[in-house]
Each structure stands twice: as C-alpha cells, then as structure tokens.
C-alpha positions as CSV (number, residue, x, y, z in Angstrom):
1,M,-101.2,-148.9,-127.5
2,E,-104.9,-150.2,-128.7
3,E,-106.5,-147.3,-130.3
4,K,-109.7,-146.0,-127.8
5,R,-113.4,-146.2,-129.2
6,I,-116.6,-144.4,-128.7
7,F,-117.8,-145.1,-125.1
8,D,-114.1,-145.4,-124.1
9,Y,-114.3,-141.7,-124.0
10,K,-115.4,-139.4,-121.4
11,V,-118.5,-137.6,-121.7
12,D,-116.9,-133.5,-122.4
13,E,-113.8,-135.6,-123.8
14,N,-112.4,-134.1,-127.1
15,L,-112.0,-137.3,-129.5
16,E,-110.5,-138.7,-132.6
17,I,-111.4,-141.6,-133.6
18,M,-112.2,-143.7,-136.6
19,V,-115.8,-144.9,-137.0
20,L,-118.5,-146.2,-139.5
21,I,-121.3,-144.5,-140.7
22,K,-124.5,-146.4,-139.8
23,S,-126.8,-143.8,-140.9
24,A,-127.0,-140.7,-142.4
25,E,-130.6,-138.7,-142.7
26,V,-130.9,-136.0,-144.6
27,R,-133.3,-133.6,-142.7
28,V,-134.3,-129.8,-142.9
29,A,-133.7,-127.5,-139.8
30,K,-136.0,-125.0,-138.9
31,N,-133.9,-122.3,-140.4
32,G,-134.6,-124.6,-143.7
33,K,-131.1,-125.3,-143.9
34,K,-130.4,-129.0,-144.5
35,F,-128.5,-131.2,-141.7
36,I,-127.5,-134.7,-141.2
37,A,-128.7,-136.9,-138.5
38,F,-125.8,-139.8,-137.9
39,N,-125.4,-142.8,-136.2
40,F,-122.0,-143.4,-135.8
41,E,-120.7,-146.9,-135.3
42,D,-117.8,-149.2,-133.3
43,K,-117.0,-152.1,-131.7
44,S,-118.1,-150.3,-128.5
45,G,-121.8,-149.2,-129.3
46,T,-123.4,-146.6,-131.5
47,I,-124.3,-143.0,-130.9
48,S,-125.8,-139.5,-132.3
49,A,-124.3,-136.8,-134.1
50,K,-125.6,-134.2,-136.3
51,F,-123.7,-132.4,-139.0
52,W,-125.2,-128.7,-139.1
53,D,-125.5,-126.5,-142.5
54,A,-125.0,-129.7,-144.4
55,N,-124.5,-129.1,-148.7
56,D,-125.0,-131.3,-151.1
57,A,-121.2,-132.2,-151.9
58,I,-121.4,-133.2,-147.9
59,I,-124.7,-135.5,-148.3
60,Q,-123.2,-137.2,-151.1
61,R,-119.4,-137.6,-149.4
62,F,-120.7,-139.2,-146.0
63,T,-123.1,-141.9,-146.7
64,A,-123.9,-144.9,-144.4
65,G,-121.0,-148.0,-145.0
66,K,-118.6,-145.5,-145.0
67,V,-115.9,-145.2,-142.5
68,V,-114.6,-141.4,-141.6
69,K,-112.0,-140.2,-139.4
70,L,-113.8,-137.8,-136.7
71,T,-112.9,-135.4,-134.4
72,G,-115.2,-133.8,-131.6
73,K,-116.1,-133.8,-128.3
74,R,-118.5,-136.7,-126.8
75,E,-121.8,-134.6,-124.9
76,V,-124.9,-135.6,-123.4
77,Y,-127.9,-134.0,-124.9
78,Q,-131.7,-134.7,-123.2
79,G,-130.1,-137.4,-121.5
80,N,-128.7,-139.3,-124.9
81,P,-125.3,-139.5,-125.9
82,Q,-124.0,-137.7,-128.8
83,I,-121.1,-136.6,-130.4
84,K,-120.2,-132.8,-131.3
85,I,-119.0,-133.1,-134.6
86,F,-115.8,-130.5,-135.2
87,R,-114.6,-132.2,-138.8
88,M,-115.0,-134.8,-140.5
89,F,-112.7,-137.2,-143.2
90,E,-113.1,-139.5,-145.6
91,V,-110.5,-142.4,-144.7
92,P,-108.9,-143.8,-148.1
93,N,-107.5,-147.7,-147.7
94,A,-109.8,-147.9,-144.5
95,P,-110.3,-151.0,-142.7
96,D,-112.6,-153.6,-143.4
97,I,-116.0,-152.6,-142.0
98,S,-116.3,-155.8,-140.1
99,E,-113.9,-153.8,-137.7
100,F,-116.4,-151.6,-137.0
101,I,-119.6,-153.4,-136.6
102,Q,-120.7,-154.7,-133.5
103,S,-121.8,-158.4,-133.5
104,A,-123.9,-161.2,-131.5
105,P,-121.9,-162.4,-128.2
106,L,-122.0,-166.2,-129.6
107,N,-120.5,-167.3,-133.1
108,V,-123.0,-168.7,-135.8
109,E,-121.8,-172.0,-135.5
110,A,-122.7,-172.3,-131.8
111,M,-126.3,-170.8,-132.4
112,E,-126.9,-172.8,-135.9
113,N,-125.9,-175.9,-133.4
114,E,-128.5,-174.8,-130.7
115,I,-131.2,-174.3,-133.1
116,K,-131.0,-177.7,-135.2
117,D,-130.7,-179.3,-132.0
118,T,-133.9,-177.9,-130.9
119,L,-135.3,-178.9,-134.1
120,F,-135.6,-182.6,-133.1
121,E,-137.9,-181.4,-130.2
122,I,-140.4,-180.5,-132.7
123,T,-142.5,-183.1,-133.3
124,V,-145.4,-182.5,-134.6
125,M,-144.2,-182.7,-138.2
126,P,-146.3,-179.6,-140.0
127,W,-144.0,-177.2,-137.5
128,N,-140.9,-179.2,-137.9
129,R,-140.9,-179.4,-141.7
130,I,-141.7,-175.6,-141.8
131,T,-139.4,-174.1,-139.9
132,R,-136.1,-176.3,-141.4
133,W,-137.5,-175.3,-144.8
134,L,-137.6,-171.5,-143.4
135,L,-134.3,-171.9,-142.5
136,N,-132.9,-173.7,-145.1
137,K,-134.3,-170.5,-147.5
138,Y,-132.7,-167.8,-145.2
139,H,-129.7,-169.2,-143.3
140,N,-127.5,-166.9,-144.5
141,Q,-129.7,-164.1,-143.6
142,Y,-130.9,-165.0,-140.5
143,F,-127.5,-165.8,-138.8
144,D,-126.6,-162.6,-140.3
145,Y,-128.9,-159.9,-139.7
146,P,-129.6,-157.8,-137.0
147,A,-132.9,-157.9,-134.9
148,A,-133.6,-154.0,-135.6
149,K,-132.7,-151.2,-137.2
150,K,-131.6,-149.4,-134.0
151,N,-134.0,-150.7,-130.8
152,H,-132.8,-154.2,-129.7
153,H,-130.6,-156.8,-131.0
154,A,-129.2,-153.9,-133.8
155,F,-126.2,-155.7,-134.2
156,K,-124.7,-158.7,-136.9
157,G,-126.5,-161.9,-136.0
158,G,-129.1,-159.9,-133.7
159,L,-131.9,-161.8,-135.1
160,A,-130.5,-165.1,-134.5
161,F,-129.1,-164.3,-131.0
162,H,-132.8,-162.7,-130.1
163,S,-134.3,-165.6,-131.4
164,L,-132.3,-167.8,-129.5
165,S,-132.6,-166.2,-126.5
166,I,-136.4,-166.7,-126.2
167,L,-135.9,-170.1,-127.4
168,R,-133.9,-170.6,-124.5
169,L,-136.3,-168.6,-121.8
170,A,-139.2,-170.9,-123.9
171,K,-137.7,-174.0,-122.7
172,A,-137.5,-173.0,-118.9
173,V,-141.3,-171.9,-119.5
174,A,-142.1,-174.9,-120.8
175,N,-140.6,-176.9,-118.3
176,E,-142.2,-175.2,-115.4
177,Y,-146.2,-175.6,-116.9
178,E,-146.6,-179.2,-118.2
179,N,-149.4,-177.5,-120.4
180,V,-147.6,-175.8,-122.6
181,N,-147.2,-177.4,-126.5
182,K,-143.5,-177.2,-126.4
183,S,-143.3,-178.0,-130.3
184,L,-145.5,-175.0,-130.9
185,L,-144.0,-172.9,-128.9
186,Y,-140.3,-173.5,-130.1
187,A,-141.3,-173.3,-133.7
188,G,-142.6,-169.9,-132.9
189,A,-139.6,-168.8,-130.7
190,I,-137.4,-169.7,-134.0
191,L,-139.1,-168.3,-136.7
192,H,-141.4,-165.2,-135.0
193,D,-139.2,-162.3,-136.4
194,L,-137.4,-164.6,-139.8
195,G,-139.7,-161.8,-141.4
196,K,-137.1,-159.4,-140.9
197,V,-134.2,-160.8,-143.4
198,I,-137.2,-159.4,-145.8
199,E,-138.2,-156.3,-143.8
200,L,-134.2,-155.1,-143.2
201,S,-131.6,-154.5,-145.9
202,G,-128.6,-156.2,-144.2
203,S,-126.3,-155.9,-141.1
204,I,-124.0,-153.2,-142.6
205,A,-126.1,-149.7,-142.8
206,T,-129.2,-151.5,-142.2
207,T,-132.4,-149.8,-143.4
208,Y,-136.1,-150.6,-144.3
209,T,-137.0,-152.5,-147.4
210,I,-140.0,-151.3,-149.3
211,A,-141.9,-154.4,-148.5
212,G,-140.7,-153.9,-144.8
213,N,-142.2,-150.1,-145.0
214,L,-145.1,-151.3,-147.0
215,I,-145.8,-155.0,-145.5
216,G,-143.9,-155.2,-142.5
217,H,-142.0,-158.6,-141.3
218,I,-145.2,-160.1,-139.2
219,V,-147.3,-160.1,-142.3
220,L,-144.4,-160.7,-144.9
221,L,-143.4,-164.0,-142.9
222,D,-147.1,-165.5,-142.9
223,E,-146.5,-165.5,-146.3
224,E,-143.6,-167.1,-146.5
225,I,-145.1,-169.5,-144.2
226,I,-147.8,-170.5,-147.1
227,K,-145.4,-170.5,-149.7
228,A,-143.9,-173.1,-147.4
229,C,-147.1,-174.9,-147.0
230,Q,-147.2,-174.8,-150.9
231,D,-144.0,-176.5,-151.5
232,L,-144.6,-178.9,-148.4
233,N,-147.6,-179.9,-150.2
234,L,-149.3,-178.8,-146.9
235,D,-152.8,-176.9,-146.5
236,P,-152.5,-173.7,-145.1
237,N,-155.9,-173.4,-143.9
238,D,-155.6,-176.9,-141.7
239,E,-155.3,-176.2,-137.7
240,S,-152.2,-177.2,-137.1
241,I,-150.5,-174.7,-140.0
242,L,-153.2,-171.8,-138.0
243,L,-151.8,-172.6,-134.9
244,L,-148.4,-171.6,-136.2
245,R,-149.7,-168.8,-137.8
246,H,-151.2,-167.1,-135.1
247,M,-148.3,-167.3,-133.2
248,I,-146.4,-165.4,-135.6
249,L,-149.0,-162.7,-136.4
250,S,-150.1,-162.4,-132.6
251,H,-146.3,-162.2,-131.0
252,H,-146.2,-158.2,-131.0
253,G,-149.6,-158.3,-128.7
254,L,-151.6,-155.3,-129.6
255,L,-152.7,-154.3,-132.8
256,E,-151.1,-150.3,-132.3
257,Y,-147.7,-152.3,-132.2
258,G,-148.3,-154.4,-135.4
259,S,-150.0,-157.2,-134.7
260,P,-153.0,-157.9,-136.3
261,V,-154.8,-159.8,-134.4
262,R,-153.8,-160.5,-130.0
263,P,-153.0,-163.7,-128.9
264,H,-155.5,-166.5,-128.6
265,I,-154.0,-169.7,-127.4
266,L,-151.2,-170.5,-124.5
267,E,-148.1,-170.2,-126.5
268,A,-148.8,-167.3,-128.5
269,E,-149.5,-165.4,-125.4
270,I,-146.2,-166.7,-123.7
271,L,-143.9,-166.1,-126.7
272,H,-145.6,-162.1,-127.1
273,N,-144.0,-161.7,-123.2
274,L,-140.9,-163.6,-123.7
275,D,-140.2,-161.6,-127.0
276,N,-140.9,-158.1,-124.5
277,L,-138.7,-159.6,-121.6
278,D,-136.0,-160.4,-123.9
279,A,-136.0,-157.3,-125.9
280,S,-136.2,-155.0,-122.6
281,I,-133.3,-156.7,-121.3
282,Q,-131.3,-156.3,-124.0
283,M,-131.6,-152.3,-124.7
284,I,-131.4,-151.7,-120.8
285,N,-127.9,-153.8,-120.3
286,G,-127.2,-151.8,-123.5
287,A,-127.8,-148.7,-121.8
288,I,-126.5,-149.5,-118.7
289,D,-122.9,-150.8,-119.9
290,H,-122.4,-147.3,-121.2
291,T,-123.7,-145.6,-117.5
292,P,-121.2,-145.0,-114.6
293,Q,-122.7,-146.6,-111.5
294,G,-124.3,-144.2,-109.8
295,D,-125.8,-142.7,-112.3
296,F,-129.2,-143.0,-114.8
297,S,-128.5,-144.5,-118.4
298,E,-129.7,-142.5,-121.5
299,K,-133.3,-142.3,-122.1
300,I,-134.2,-145.3,-123.9
301,F,-136.7,-145.0,-127.0
302,G,-138.5,-148.4,-127.2
303,L,-139.0,-148.4,-123.1
304,D,-141.4,-145.3,-123.6
305,G,-138.3,-143.0,-123.2
306,R,-137.4,-144.1,-119.5
307,S,-133.8,-144.3,-118.1
308,F,-132.5,-146.7,-115.6
309,Y,-130.3,-146.5,-113.1
310,N,-127.0,-148.1,-112.6
311,P,-126.7,-148.8,-108.9
312,D,-122.9,-148.1,-106.9
313,K,-122.3,-151.3,-106.2
314,K,-119.4,-150.3,-103.3
315,G,-121.8,-151.4,-100.6
316,E,-121.8,-154.7,-101.7
317,R,-118.1,-155.1,-100.9
C-alpha cells in the first residue's frame, strides 16, 4: 500500500508521515519564547506548522533540507491549512530528497526543446544572441530553480515552466494582434525571470540570497544583459537593447511591485499582464487542488488574501 502524503489526509485527521523541511524560520512569540515556523513539503504540496517553545538544540536539529518523521494533525487556521505537531524525529538513512520535492509537470528535456525551437523565431539578432548567451550561461539553474520561494511556481523547474507558459500565451497573443513584435515579446517571455537564478538559492530549501534581498532579480538580470552585451560586442544603449532591457525592468508593472519603470511599449504591457495571468492561475489551481468541491480554498497571500471557490460539479451530470 502506497504511503499517504500530506494532502491525502483530511482536516482534523491525525497523521504520521515523512516530510521534507522546506523552510524553518526561528521567530519570537509574544511571551518572549522562540518558536519555529516550518513549511513541510512532499510530492502532494507544502503546508505550514509551528513548533512552540523551541530551545536551541531543537532549532539546530530541525533545519531546512532535512527529512523528518512527523506525527500530528492536519488542521485549518484562519482559513489556511496547517499541521499541529505532536512529535517530530530525524530520519536516519532517509530517502533521497528528490522523493519529497514537487517538480514541474513537464520534464527538462521537453521544456528545453520547446524553448530552443522558439529561439529560431527570435529573428532580431541582438535579442537572439543575448537570449542564447544567458540561457547557455545559466542553463542548469534555469531548468532547475523555482520561480519563487513560496508564491507561484515554487517547485523544482518552476522557473522554466513559468517562462514557457508565458511564452505559449505570448504566441497566442502575437497571432491575434498583427502589430506585436514577436521577437521582442518571445525574448522577454524567456528571459523575464532569469534573474531569479541569482536572487534565489536553488530548488531545495529555497531562500533569498544576499544579492536577491538587496538588489532583486529584475535589476540583477539587467546587469546580466549588460555583461552579455560586453561579451558579444553589443552597445547596451542601442535602441534594440534598450527595448529588451525595458521588457525586463518593467515586467512587474508597478513601481511598488519592484519594477523601476512602468511598461511604455506594447510588448512590455503584454508581458506584464501575461506574467500576472500565469502566476495567478497557478496559485489558484494549486489551492483548488487541495479544496473539496463546494468549499472555498485557503487564503492566497499573493492574491490579496482572497479565497477561491471550488464549484460542486455534481450538477453538471
């Protein structure tokens, strides 16, 4: 019989399960005592938990990236799923961490091939050369890293899968509107989040790097484009390069969301909206996957704390 995973357990059901510690943040409660805010992960998803009154020995034992045996109860707190911890043990000779990590629904080879094929559709040579240069430089990270620490596409291969999803949407939009510059839009879709390979630490126990916290992936990628120009003998202030840089710098849409400039060309506005669309759909689908029909999902932080309803589809029969 296959071992149950986190979201195989129902609310208020006791569980005994092996999980990966995805993150373990030490915090201080109102009573002045330390506690650990955990995120546990297995193939079914990620769920939070708190270990109260944690001493220094506990804090040092249960760190991100370790596999533990957990007994507890699945609960809901303020609309969000969590686990109430009863006991937790380190697992000697634990299974490979890959057994617990969520991965993109497409394998690396399939994503590689689709993106490589699209490179032939980027017919403006500076954009093509820069895109190829950056993909070659960060190939392994690009197809392995998540797209975020915990919001959207926060799984192994999520960065490439998110970029590929946007690329597919971009092709649909470009085919609908004749005046869209396909080369520019496709290059922006492929590259827009590549700075996350510098902003984030990797696909296991993902954290923000110092550069990620202090600079952020948007500006980090702009710097990488300039480095590519230097290596390829391109002028970073040529209009074609400025257009590509603008695609990256404006893709969050608003200054308060981290973009140093708002979109000022059609393709940048399209990229920004497709980025939001794909991220929103992935977050909603992820929540609905763990929501019974006829119920509302957990609150989604990245969507203003809104819950989403999973319709009771029995009426369709």
